[in-house]
C-alpha positions in Angstrom: 0.0 0.0 0.0 1.3 3.5 -0.9 2.4 5.8 1.9 -0.4 8.5 2.1 2.1 10.9 3.7 4.4 10.7 0.6 4.4 14.1 -1.1 4.6 13.8 -4.9 6.1 16.8 -6.5 6.1 17.8 -10.1 9.2 18.2 -12.1 8.8 22.0 -12.0 8.4 22.0 -8.2 11.5 19.8 -8.0 13.5 22.1 -10.2 12.4 25.1 -8.1 13.5 23.3 -4.9 16.9 22.6 -6.5 17.3 26.1 -7.6 16.4 27.4 -4.2 19.5 25.7 -2.7 22.2 28.2 -2.2 25.6 27.7 -3.9 27.3 27.3 -0.5 24.9 24.5 0.5 25.1 22.8 -2.9 28.9 22.8 -2.7 29.0 21.5 0.9 26.6 18.7 0.1 28.5 17.8 -3.1 31.8 17.7 -1.2 30.3 15.4 1.4 29.0 13.1 -1.3 32.5 13.0 -2.9 34.1 12.2 0.4 31.5 9.5 1.2 31.8 7.9 -2.3 35.6 7.8 -1.9 35.4 6.3 1.6 32.8 3.7 0.7 34.1 2.8 -2.8 31.0 4.2 -4.3 28.5 2.3 -2.1 27.2 5.5 -0.6 25.7 6.6 -3.9 22.2 7.7 -3.1 19.4 7.6 -5.8 15.9 7.6 -4.4 12.5 7.0 -6.1 11.0 9.5 -6.1 14.1 11.6 -6.3 15.3 13.9 -3.6 17.4 17.1 -4.2 20.1 15.5 -2.0 20.5 12.4 -4.1 24.0 12.0 -5.4 23.0 12.3 -9.1 20.7 15.3 -8.4 23.4 17.2 -6.5 26.0 16.6 -9.2 23.6 17.5 -12.0 22.6 20.8 -10.3 26.3 21.6 -9.7 27.0 21.0 -13.4 24.0 23.0 -14.5 25.1 26.0 -12.4 28.7 25.7 -13.6 27.6 25.5 -17.3 25.4 28.6 -16.8 28.3 30.5 -15.1 30.6 29.7 -18.0 28.0 30.7 -20.6 27.5 34.0 -18.8 31.3 34.6 -18.9 31.4 34.5 -22.7 
């Protein structure tokens, strides 16, 4: 039976939640993920269904998106 307390968010809501994360928080969380991945040989990789903004792939994707955007703005 599905958890009735599980909040389903749309892709737009998820993106807004990602974008609301400050750069400092994003960097800190990504650094922690890298340290954990190195320490555990990759076993700490977190990928939830439904996704969370703190999932390993979501953090790294948002970090890359922001970096790409910053580079595009430099040109």
